[in-house]
C-alpha positions in Angstrom: 32.3 123.8 102.8 32.3 120.7 105.0 34.3 120.8 108.2 37.4 118.6 108.0 37.4 115.5 110.2 40.2 115.2 112.8 42.5 112.5 111.7 43.4 109.5 113.9 46.5 109.7 116.1 48.2 107.3 113.7 47.5 109.6 110.7 48.7 112.7 112.7 51.9 110.9 113.4 52.3 110.1 109.7 51.6 113.7 108.7 54.2 114.9 111.2 56.7 112.4 109.8 56.0 113.6 106.3 56.6 117.2 107.4 60.0 115.9 108.7 60.7 114.5 105.2 60.1 118.0 103.7 62.3 119.6 106.4 65.1 117.2 105.6 64.7 117.8 101.9 64.9 121.6 102.3 67.8 121.4 104.7 69.7 118.9 102.6 69.9 121.4 99.7 71.5 118.9 97.4 70.2 119.7 93.9 70.5 116.7 91.6 72.6 117.3 88.6 69.7 116.6 86.2 67.6 119.5 87.7 67.7 123.0 86.5 67.9 125.7 89.1 64.3 126.7 88.3 63.1 123.1 88.8 65.0 122.9 92.1 63.7 126.2 93.4 60.2 125.2 92.5 60.5 121.9 94.3 61.9 123.6 97.4 59.0 126.1 97.3 56.4 123.3 97.0 57.9 121.6 100.0 57.8 124.9 102.0 54.1 125.4 100.9 53.4 121.8 102.1 54.9 122.7 105.5 52.8 125.9 105.7 49.6 124.1 104.9 50.3 121.3 107.3 51.4 123.5 110.1 48.1 125.4 109.8 46.1 122.3 110.7 44.3 122.6 114.0 44.9 119.1 115.3 48.5 119.5 116.4 49.0 119.2 120.1 52.6 119.1 121.5 54.5 118.4 118.3 57.7 120.5 118.0 57.5 122.8 115.0 60.9 124.4 115.5 62.5 122.6 112.6 59.4 123.3 110.4 59.5 127.0 111.2 63.3 127.1 110.4 62.8 125.3 107.1 59.9 127.5 106.0 62.0 130.6 106.9 58.9 132.8 107.5 
């Protein structure tokens, strides 16, 4: 398997921002009326998995992962 290239500082910032979007989504907890509970739970779990995958990247430096950790709940 090829080694993953380190993204640019701009891409890292975008990735961190996207993680914030997932954190906000999880913390908001406002299930739309049209969604079933199963659909909502699946969407929350997919956002948590996104956070787990992104947090595991080795290019983070001094980014604060406190909110990420709280949203994941692990």
